[in-house]
C-alpha positions as CSV (number, residue, x, y, z in Angstrom):
1,M,52.1,11.9,73.6
2,E,48.8,9.9,74.0
3,E,49.2,7.8,70.7
4,E,52.6,6.8,72.5
5,Q,51.4,6.0,75.9
6,V,49.2,3.9,73.7
7,K,51.5,2.0,71.9
8,D,53.7,1.6,74.7
9,L,50.3,0.1,77.0
10,E,49.8,-2.1,73.8
11,K,53.4,-3.5,73.6
12,K,53.1,-4.3,77.7
13,L,49.6,-5.7,76.4
14,Q,51.1,-8.1,74.6
15,E,53.7,-9.2,76.3
16,L,51.3,-10.0,79.4
17,I,49.4,-11.9,76.8
18,S,52.4,-14.2,75.6
19,E,53.7,-15.0,79.3
20,R,49.9,-15.9,80.3
21,K,49.7,-18.6,77.2
22,E,53.3,-19.6,78.1
23,R,52.1,-20.4,81.5
24,E,48.9,-21.7,80.3
25,A,50.2,-24.1,78.2
26,S,53.4,-25.2,80.8
27,L,50.4,-26.3,83.8
28,P,50.5,-30.4,83.9
29,A,47.4,-31.9,83.1
30,H,47.1,-34.1,85.9
31,S,47.6,-31.0,88.8
32,I,48.1,-27.6,88.7
33,R,49.9,-26.4,92.0
34,P,48.1,-23.1,93.4
35,H,51.0,-20.6,93.0
36,Q,50.7,-21.4,89.1
37,L,47.0,-20.3,89.2
38,L,47.7,-17.5,91.2
39,I,49.9,-15.9,88.8
40,I,47.8,-16.8,85.8
41,E,45.2,-14.8,87.4
42,E,46.9,-12.0,88.4
43,L,48.5,-11.9,85.1
44,T,44.6,-11.5,83.8
45,E,43.9,-8.9,86.1
46,Q,47.0,-7.2,84.9
47,I,46.0,-7.8,81.3
48,D,42.3,-6.5,81.9
49,E,43.7,-3.4,83.6
50,L,45.8,-2.4,80.3
51,K,42.8,-3.3,78.0
52,A,41.0,-0.6,80.0
53,Q,43.9,1.7,80.3
54,I,44.1,1.5,76.3
55,M,40.0,2.0,75.6
56,A,40.2,5.0,77.7
57,L,42.8,6.7,76.4
58,K,41.5,5.9,72.8
59,G,38.0,7.7,73.5
């Protein structure tokens, strides 16, 4: 069961990393809107949380 949970979390982690990369790539070089930065920060927090959960499950 833990193995399946780890796989699910790793899949979600990859989705979040991909979304963050896409958002970072779409940022204009000359001006960044605050809401774009907030979304990227939220994604980064979610990524960090998932990494911690995966590490805890793996022991």
